[in-house]
C-alpha positions in Angstrom: -47.0 107.3 -20.5 -46.3 108.7 -17.3 -43.9 105.7 -16.5 -39.8 106.9 -16.6 -38.3 104.1 -18.1 -34.2 104.2 -18.9 -34.4 103.5 -22.5 -30.7 102.0 -22.4 -28.0 102.0 -19.4 -25.5 105.1 -20.3 -21.9 103.6 -18.2 -19.0 106.2 -18.4 -16.6 103.6 -17.5 -14.3 103.3 -20.4 -13.9 98.9 -19.2 -17.3 98.6 -20.1 -17.8 101.0 -23.6 -14.1 99.6 -24.6 -13.3 103.4 -25.4 -13.5 106.8 -23.9 -16.9 109.0 -24.8 -17.5 112.5 -26.4 -19.2 114.5 -23.7 -20.2 118.0 -24.5 -20.1 120.2 -21.6 -22.0 123.8 -21.8 -21.3 126.5 -19.3 -17.8 125.0 -19.1 -15.8 127.8 -17.6 -18.3 128.2 -15.0 -17.4 127.3 -11.3 -18.8 124.1 -11.1 -18.6 122.7 -14.9 -14.7 123.3 -15.3 -13.9 121.1 -12.2 -16.7 118.8 -13.8 -15.0 118.8 -17.5 -11.5 119.1 -15.9 -12.2 115.4 -13.9 -13.8 113.7 -17.1 -11.3 115.0 -19.4 -8.8 112.6 -17.1 -10.7 109.3 -19.4 -12.7 110.8 -21.9 -13.3 113.4 -24.7 -14.6 116.6 -23.5 -16.2 119.6 -25.9 -16.4 122.6 -24.2 -18.8 125.2 -25.0 -19.0 128.6 -23.5 -18.1 132.2 -24.6 -14.4 131.7 -23.5 -14.4 135.5 -22.4 -12.0 134.5 -19.8 -9.1 133.7 -21.7 -7.1 131.9 -18.6 -9.7 129.6 -18.3 -10.1 128.2 -21.6 -6.1 127.9 -21.3 -6.7 125.9 -18.1 -9.1 123.2 -20.2 -7.2 122.9 -23.3 -4.0 122.6 -21.4 -6.2 119.3 -19.6 -7.7 118.2 -23.0 -10.3 119.9 -23.1 -11.9 121.0 -27.0 -13.2 124.8 -26.4 -15.8 125.6 -29.2 -16.8 129.2 -28.8 -20.9 129.5 -28.8 -23.7 131.9 -27.7 -26.6 130.9 -26.0 -28.3 133.4 -26.2 -28.3 133.2 -30.6 -28.2 128.9 -30.4 -26.0 128.7 -33.5 -24.1 125.7 -33.2 -21.6 125.5 -35.6 -18.9 123.1 -34.9 -20.7 121.5 -32.1 -20.2 117.8 -32.8 -23.4 115.5 -33.1 -24.5 112.3 -32.0 -22.8 112.8 -29.5 -22.5 110.1 -26.2 -23.6 112.2 -23.8 -24.4 116.3 -23.1 -23.9 118.1 -19.8 -25.7 121.1 -19.5 -24.5 123.6 -16.9 -24.9 126.6 -19.0 -26.7 129.9 -17.1 -27.3 132.7 -18.1 -28.4 135.6 -15.2 -28.8 139.2 -16.9 -32.2 139.5 -15.0 -33.7 140.9 -18.5 -36.4 138.1 -19.2 -36.2 138.1 -22.5 -32.5 137.1 -22.8 -32.5 134.7 -19.6 -35.5 132.7 -20.9 -33.9 132.6 -24.1 -30.8 131.7 -22.9 -31.7 129.2 -20.4 -34.9 127.5 -21.6 -34.7 127.7 -25.2 -31.8 127.2 -25.9 -31.6 123.9 -24.0 -34.1 123.0 -26.2 -32.3 123.6 -29.2 -29.0 121.9 -28.3 -30.6 118.6 -27.3 -32.1 119.0 -30.6 -28.5 119.7 -32.3 -26.8 117.2 -30.6 -28.8 114.0 -30.1 -26.9 112.6 -27.3 -27.2 109.4 -26.0 -28.4 110.5 -22.5 -28.6 114.4 -21.5 -28.2 116.2 -17.9 -29.9 119.5 -17.2 -28.2 121.2 -13.9 -31.1 122.8 -12.9 -31.4 124.7 -9.5 -33.3 123.6 -6.1 -33.7 127.0 -6.2 -37.1 126.1 -8.2 -39.1 125.7 -5.3 -41.6 127.9 -3.6 -40.2 129.0 -0.7 -40.4 126.9 2.6 -38.4 128.1 5.9 -36.8 124.7 7.0 -39.2 122.6 5.9 -37.4 119.5 4.0 -38.2 119.6 0.0 -38.2 116.4 -2.0 -38.3 116.3 -5.9 -42.2 116.6 -5.9 -42.3 119.7 -3.4 -44.2 123.2 -5.0 -42.4 125.4 -7.4 -42.1 128.8 -7.3 -40.5 132.4 -7.3 -38.0 131.3 -4.5 -34.7 133.7 -5.6 -37.2 137.1 -6.9 -35.4 138.9 -4.3 -32.2 139.1 -5.8 -32.7 137.6 -8.6 -35.7 137.8 -10.5 -35.8 136.0 -13.8 -33.6 133.0 -12.3 -36.2 130.7 -10.7 -38.6 131.3 -13.3 -36.0 130.8 -15.9 -34.6 127.6 -14.3 -38.4 125.9 -14.5 -39.0 127.0 -18.0 -35.7 125.4 -19.0 -36.8 122.3 -16.8 -40.0 122.2 -18.8 -38.2 122.8 -22.2 -35.8 119.9 -21.4 -39.5 117.2 -20.3 -40.7 118.1 -23.8 -37.7 117.8 -25.9 -36.8 114.4 -24.2 -40.1 113.1 -24.9 -40.4 114.6 -28.2 -36.6 113.2 -29.0 -37.1 110.4 -27.0 -34.0 111.6 -25.6 -32.8 109.6 -21.5 -32.6 113.1 -19.6 -31.5 113.7 -15.9 -32.8 117.0 -14.1 -30.5 117.8 -11.3 -31.4 120.7 -9.1 -28.2 121.8 -7.3 -28.0 122.8 -4.4 -25.0 125.2 -2.8 -22.3 124.5 -4.9 -18.8 124.9 -3.1 -15.1 124.1 -3.0 -11.7 124.8 -4.2 -11.0 125.5 -7.7 -8.6 123.9 -10.0 -5.9 127.0 -9.3 -6.4 126.7 -5.3 -9.1 129.3 -5.4 -12.1 128.8 -3.3 -15.1 129.4 -5.2 -19.1 129.4 -4.0 -21.8 131.3 -2.3 -19.6 130.6 0.8 -16.3 132.0 -0.9 -18.2 135.5 -1.3 -19.9 135.4 2.3 -15.9 134.9 3.6 -15.0 138.1 1.1 -17.5 140.0 2.9 -17.0 138.8 6.6 -13.3 139.9 5.9 -14.6 143.5 4.6 -16.8 143.9 7.8 -19.8 143.6 6.2 -22.6 141.5 8.0 -24.2 138.5 6.0 -27.7 138.9 4.9 -30.0 136.7 6.0 -34.2 135.9 6.1 -36.3 136.2 8.8 -37.1 132.9 9.0 -34.1 131.1 11.1 -32.0 129.0 11.0 -31.5 129.2 6.9 -31.1 125.7 5.9 -29.2 124.6 2.8 -28.1 121.1 1.6 -23.9 122.9 0.3 -22.5 120.4 -1.6 -18.8 120.4 -2.8 -17.4 120.4 -6.5 -15.7 117.1 -5.8 -19.1 115.3 -4.8 -20.3 117.0 -8.1 -18.1 115.8 -10.2 -18.5 112.4 -8.6 -21.8 112.1 -9.2 -22.3 112.7 -13.0 -21.8 109.0 -14.1 -24.3 107.6 -12.2 -26.6 110.6 -13.0 -25.7 110.2 -16.6 -26.8 106.0 -15.9 -30.1 107.2 -14.5 -31.1 109.1 -17.8 -34.9 108.0 -18.4 -37.2 109.1 -20.9 -39.8 110.6 -19.2 -36.9 113.0 -17.4 -35.5 111.2 -14.0 -35.7 114.6 -11.8 -33.5 114.3 -9.0 -31.8 116.8 -5.9 -27.8 116.6 -6.2 -27.2 118.3 -2.9 -25.0 117.3 0.5 -26.1 115.0 2.8 -25.6 117.3 5.2 -28.3 119.7 6.4 -26.3 122.9 7.6 -27.4 126.7 7.9 -25.9 129.2 6.5 -25.4 131.0 10.1 -23.4 128.3 10.9 -21.0 128.0 8.2 -20.2 131.7 8.4 -19.6 131.2 11.6 -17.0 128.3 11.4 -15.4 129.8 8.0 -15.2 133.3 10.0 -13.7 131.4 13.4 -11.0 129.2 11.2 -10.0 132.3 9.0 -10.0 135.1 12.2 -13.0 137.1 11.1 -15.7 138.4 13.2 -19.7 136.5 11.5 -22.3 139.5 11.7 -25.3 138.8 9.8 -28.0 141.6 9.4 -32.1 140.2 8.9 -33.3 141.4 5.8 -36.1 140.7 2.4 -33.1 141.5 -0.2 -31.9 138.4 0.3 -33.2 134.0 -0.1 -34.2 131.7 2.4 -33.1 128.8 3.4 -34.0 126.0 0.9 -33.4 122.3 2.7 -33.9 119.4 0.5 -34.8 115.5 0.7 -31.7 113.7 -0.6 -33.2 110.1 -0.4 -33.6 109.8 -4.2 -29.9 111.0 -5.2 -28.5 108.5 -2.2 -30.0 105.8 -4.1 -28.5 107.2 -7.7 -25.1 108.2 -6.6 -24.9 107.7 -3.1 -24.7 109.9 -0.1 -21.6 112.3 -0.5 -18.2 112.1 0.2 -17.1 115.7 1.8 -18.7 116.6 4.9 -19.4 120.0 5.3 -16.6 120.3 8.4 -13.7 119.0 6.1 -15.0 120.6 2.3 -15.6 124.1 4.4 -12.1 123.9 6.4 -10.3 123.2 2.8 -12.4 126.6 1.9 -11.1 128.9 4.4 -7.6 127.5 4.0 -7.5 128.4 0.2 -9.0 131.5 1.2 -6.5 132.6 3.3 -3.3 131.6 0.7 -5.5 134.0 -1.2 
């Protein structure tokens, strides 16, 4: 079987289902998953999985109605995690840069989680960091894979590719409709009004007078996507789940260079944007969002609007 065939239509609307859904979200204290969990908890029963080393994050989530269950994906022991759930959203990621740790936590654990929960739909958050470096070439979902993040995170791209393959295998083995969403540059404002994402890190560097590392192939183009747009895309991404898995780029529909967004942020905050060409950074990764738009529609937060809100949040400190 080579054609992606929907097993069933997964509708998150409570009107269609007649009840709220039970959704398991891993990595729920992360910069993306916390926002997703907080939004979905307004209508659904959310079970959040993480190590919960950040007690403040756990308190915030529980205040929003999220049931928090401490787990360690490296151990892959899912004590207390419900089975036969409506959907699982896997946002967890290990970045220890130890091969044994990151392959087990990112790849093996994802497959074992699918086997434990047996959901009606599974959404795996991957990364456009799985693509081979290609400069300013626009990459669709069939583009060549490679070790994109090797200069800064040696295990990241490879373990993400491995995770995709484990998830695709378990999707077919367990007959669990699955979507693999390759996320570009997530950014936005968190639940406490704090700036989040790689661009927020650039703001901190510029405030400290540090040069921003950039690849020699310029401009360094990306498709940053606001946290609000990510959360809004979840229902459609689950509805698009198939066996074999659907693979889709999850990215902003606007293309922008790292250089441009740093200059925009610097101007709004009164900083100076300086750049340093180096091999010790990742190059641009810009993607084709045609397939995503056919599933979710175009993203709604323009980069100007989103980055202005990010800068203003940073200044509020």
